[in-house]
C-alpha positions as CSV (number, residue, x, y, z in Angstrom):
1,M,4.2,59.5,-43.9
2,S,6.9,62.2,-44.5
3,R,6.8,65.3,-42.8
4,K,6.5,67.7,-46.3
5,K,3.4,65.3,-47.0
6,I,2.0,66.3,-43.5
7,Y,2.9,70.2,-43.9
8,F,1.1,69.5,-47.0
9,I,-2.0,68.4,-46.1
10,I,-2.1,71.2,-43.0
11,A,-1.7,73.7,-45.5
12,F,-4.2,72.6,-47.7
13,S,-6.7,72.0,-44.8
14,L,-6.4,75.7,-43.4
15,M,-6.8,76.7,-46.7
16,A,-10.1,75.0,-47.2
17,I,-11.1,76.2,-43.8
18,L,-9.9,79.9,-44.7
19,V,-12.0,79.9,-48.1
20,G,-14.9,78.4,-47.0
21,G,-15.2,80.9,-44.0
22,Y,-15.0,83.9,-46.1
23,F,-17.7,82.3,-48.3
24,W,-19.9,81.6,-45.3
25,F,-19.3,85.2,-44.3
26,A,-20.0,86.7,-47.1
27,Y,-23.3,85.0,-47.6
28,N,-24.5,85.5,-44.2
29,K,-23.5,89.1,-44.4
30,E,-25.2,89.8,-48.0
31,Y,-29.2,89.8,-48.3
32,H,-30.5,86.8,-50.1
33,F,-34.1,86.8,-50.9
34,K,-36.7,84.1,-52.4
35,N,-40.1,83.8,-53.0
36,Q,-42.5,81.6,-51.5
37,E,-46.1,80.6,-53.4
38,I,-48.6,79.2,-51.6
39,I,-52.2,78.3,-53.3
40,L,-55.1,77.0,-51.9
41,N,-58.7,76.8,-53.1
42,D,-62.1,75.5,-52.1
43,C,-64.3,75.0,-54.8
44,D,-68.1,74.5,-55.7
45,G,-68.5,73.3,-59.5
46,E,-66.9,76.2,-61.7
47,D,-67.0,78.9,-58.4
48,C,-63.5,78.7,-56.7
49,A,-62.8,80.7,-53.7
50,E,-58.8,81.2,-54.0
51,V,-55.4,82.2,-51.8
52,S,-52.8,83.0,-53.8
53,I,-49.9,84.2,-51.9
54,N,-46.6,84.8,-53.7
55,Y,-44.3,86.5,-50.6
56,M,-40.9,86.8,-50.2
57,F,-38.4,85.3,-47.7
58,C,-35.2,86.5,-46.4
59,E,-32.3,83.6,-45.8
60,S,-29.8,86.1,-44.5
61,P,-28.2,87.7,-42.7
62,K,-29.7,86.0,-39.9
63,A,-30.3,88.7,-37.8
64,F,-32.1,91.2,-40.2
65,A,-34.1,87.5,-41.7
66,K,-35.9,86.8,-38.1
67,I,-37.0,90.6,-38.2
68,F,-37.8,90.9,-41.8
69,N,-39.9,87.6,-42.0
70,D,-41.9,87.5,-38.6
71,S,-42.8,90.9,-39.9
72,I,-44.1,89.4,-43.1
73,Q,-45.5,87.0,-41.8
74,R,-48.0,88.4,-39.4
75,Q,-48.9,91.0,-41.5
76,L,-50.0,88.0,-44.0
77,V,-52.0,86.7,-41.1
78,K,-53.7,89.6,-40.1
79,M,-54.9,89.9,-44.1
80,L,-56.0,86.4,-43.6
81,T,-57.8,86.1,-40.8
82,A,-58.1,89.6,-38.7
83,K,-55.6,88.2,-35.9
84,D,-52.5,90.1,-35.2
85,T,-50.4,87.0,-34.4
86,L,-47.9,84.7,-35.5
87,M,-49.0,81.9,-37.3
88,D,-48.0,79.5,-40.5
89,I,-49.4,81.5,-43.5
90,E,-50.4,78.1,-45.0
91,E,-52.4,77.9,-41.8
92,A,-54.1,80.9,-42.2
93,G,-55.2,80.8,-45.0
94,K,-57.1,77.5,-44.6
95,L,-58.6,79.7,-42.2
96,F,-59.8,82.3,-44.6
97,L,-61.0,79.2,-46.8
98,T,-62.8,78.3,-43.8
99,Q,-64.8,81.8,-43.5
100,Y,-66.0,81.6,-46.8
101,R,-67.6,78.4,-46.1
102,S,-69.2,79.7,-42.9
103,D,-70.4,83.2,-44.6
104,K,-71.7,80.9,-47.8
105,Q,-74.0,78.9,-45.8
106,Q,-74.5,81.8,-43.8
107,F,-75.5,84.2,-47.3
108,E,-76.6,82.9,-50.1
109,G,-75.7,83.4,-53.2
110,I,-72.0,85.7,-52.1
111,S,-69.3,85.2,-54.8
112,P,-66.3,83.4,-53.8
113,Y,-63.6,85.1,-51.8
114,Q,-60.4,85.7,-52.8
115,I,-57.2,87.2,-52.0
116,E,-53.5,87.1,-54.6
117,V,-50.4,88.8,-52.8
118,V,-47.3,89.6,-55.0
119,D,-44.0,91.0,-53.5
120,T,-41.0,92.4,-55.0
121,I,-38.2,93.6,-53.7
122,I,-37.5,97.2,-55.8
123,Y,-34.8,98.7,-54.4
124,Q,-32.0,97.0,-52.3
125,S,-29.2,98.7,-50.9
126,D,-26.7,98.6,-47.8
127,V,-29.4,101.5,-45.4
128,L,-32.9,100.3,-47.2
129,I,-34.4,97.4,-48.6
130,S,-37.9,98.5,-50.2
131,L,-40.5,95.9,-51.1
132,Q,-43.7,96.0,-53.2
133,R,-46.5,94.3,-52.2
134,F,-49.6,93.8,-54.7
135,G,-52.7,92.9,-53.8
136,Y,-56.1,91.9,-55.4
137,E,-59.1,90.7,-53.0
138,Y,-63.0,90.0,-53.1
139,L,-64.2,89.6,-49.8
140,G,-67.7,89.8,-50.8
141,G,-69.2,93.9,-51.9
142,A,-70.2,95.4,-55.3
143,H,-66.7,94.9,-56.5
144,P,-62.9,93.5,-56.1
145,V,-60.2,95.8,-54.8
146,G,-56.6,96.1,-56.1
147,W,-53.7,97.6,-54.0
148,T,-50.1,98.2,-53.8
149,T,-48.6,98.9,-50.7
150,F,-44.6,99.6,-50.3
151,M,-42.9,98.9,-47.2
152,N,-39.0,100.0,-46.2
153,F,-37.1,98.2,-44.4
154,K,-33.8,99.0,-42.1
155,P,-30.6,97.7,-41.8
156,T,-31.8,96.0,-38.4
157,G,-35.0,94.6,-40.1
158,A,-37.3,97.1,-38.8
159,F,-39.7,99.0,-40.7
160,Y,-38.4,103.0,-41.5
161,S,-41.8,104.9,-40.3
162,Q,-42.8,107.4,-43.0
163,E,-41.3,110.2,-40.5
164,E,-37.7,108.2,-40.3
165,L,-36.9,108.3,-43.9
166,F,-36.4,112.4,-44.2
167,T,-34.8,115.0,-42.3
168,D,-37.2,117.7,-43.8
169,K,-40.6,116.6,-44.1
170,E,-41.9,119.8,-45.0
171,K,-39.5,120.5,-48.0
172,V,-40.2,116.8,-49.4
173,L,-43.7,117.5,-48.9
174,A,-43.7,121.0,-51.5
175,L,-41.8,119.0,-53.8
176,A,-44.1,116.0,-53.8
177,E,-46.9,118.8,-54.6
178,K,-44.8,120.2,-57.5
179,H,-44.4,117.2,-58.9
180,F,-48.0,115.7,-58.0
181,R,-49.5,118.6,-60.1
182,E,-46.9,118.0,-63.3
183,T,-48.1,114.6,-62.9
184,F,-51.8,115.0,-63.2
185,N,-51.7,118.5,-65.3
186,L,-52.7,121.0,-62.5
187,S,-51.3,124.2,-62.7
188,K,-49.4,125.6,-59.1
189,N,-52.6,127.6,-58.2
190,Q,-55.7,125.4,-59.1
191,E,-57.6,123.3,-56.6
192,F,-56.8,119.9,-56.2
193,S,-61.2,119.5,-56.1
194,D,-61.0,120.7,-59.8
195,G,-58.8,117.8,-60.7
196,G,-61.0,115.6,-59.2
197,F,-58.8,114.8,-55.7
198,I,-59.9,114.7,-52.5
199,F,-57.2,116.1,-50.0
200,E,-58.4,117.2,-46.5
201,N,-59.2,120.9,-46.6
202,D,-57.6,120.6,-50.5
203,I,-54.3,120.6,-48.9
204,F,-52.0,118.5,-50.7
205,S,-50.3,115.7,-48.6
206,L,-48.1,112.8,-48.7
207,P,-49.8,109.3,-49.3
208,K,-49.6,106.3,-46.6
209,N,-47.6,104.3,-49.4
210,I,-44.1,105.8,-50.5
211,G,-41.6,104.0,-51.9
212,F,-38.0,103.4,-53.5
213,D,-36.9,102.2,-56.8
214,K,-33.3,102.7,-57.8
215,D,-34.3,105.9,-59.9
216,N,-37.4,107.4,-58.0
217,L,-38.9,108.1,-54.7
218,I,-42.4,106.6,-55.2
219,L,-45.8,108.2,-54.3
220,L,-48.7,105.8,-54.4
221,Y,-52.0,106.7,-53.6
222,N,-54.8,103.6,-53.8
223,P,-58.6,103.5,-54.5
224,Y,-60.5,105.8,-52.3
225,E,-57.6,107.3,-50.5
226,I,-58.0,110.6,-52.5
227,A,-60.0,110.1,-55.3
228,P,-63.0,107.4,-56.1
229,Y,-62.5,103.4,-57.1
230,S,-63.2,104.1,-60.9
231,T,-60.1,106.5,-60.8
232,G,-57.7,103.4,-59.5
233,I,-54.1,103.8,-58.5
234,L,-52.4,107.2,-58.8
235,E,-48.6,107.2,-58.7
236,V,-45.9,110.0,-58.8
237,K,-42.3,109.6,-59.6
238,I,-39.7,112.0,-58.0
239,P,-35.9,111.7,-59.1
240,L,-33.7,110.5,-56.1
241,S,-31.4,113.4,-57.2
242,E,-34.1,116.3,-56.5
243,V,-35.2,114.6,-53.1
244,S,-31.7,113.1,-51.7
245,P,-31.0,116.0,-50.0
246,W,-34.0,115.9,-47.8
247,L,-33.4,111.6,-47.2
248,S,-32.3,110.0,-44.1
249,F,-29.7,108.0,-45.5
250,K,-27.1,108.8,-48.6
251,L,-28.1,106.6,-51.0
252,N,-25.1,107.7,-52.9
253,D,-23.1,105.8,-50.2
254,A,-25.4,102.6,-51.1
255,K,-24.5,99.6,-53.1
256,R,-27.5,100.2,-55.2
257,K,-29.5,97.2,-57.0
């Protein structure tokens, strides 16, 4: 083999390694998510207890993915089994159905249990991943309950607490109250109870669930949180342009998706 040909092979091999390394690095640096689905049921004729879980799974970057996936898994297992532990989600779903069969034998005539979960990434940037989880469940009682939660993740994979989202929570609280009143047609000095809302001592407070999309900060109050079940889920949106001065991260510097 000629020396020229050997140099060409070496150069080509080095180029292949560099290109492959570039794409490997790019893939492992960027966030890659996919939905995983688990569907289980336990049927007695037309009556079926059901578990339908469509959850978010992160493939990369690896350090983020490990913490993120463990958090998602732990939450779903706790929802299905009431145990705060890590275990296979499908196995947890089977335990949920086993519990239904046990309850059915003990309490004659109960309706089939149901749990449905759907995860969606609604905001993604270099400083924040905001995940929305829709849930629907019936575990006995007068009626099923639908709910929505938000989870906001740091670049490390850990959760942002509500306090960590803001540099000045009082300013955000005042802005949120203004938008709440506008959304539900309450005047500046009108009592919240006049609109059927139940805040402690009739003083406005932020909800348990706060999320982000590409344009807004989203405040979400689930059934029973500040109003009767019949009112349903209550949502207030605040433009990011208004709240950004008091966020603990700079979204303007982030690559939004």
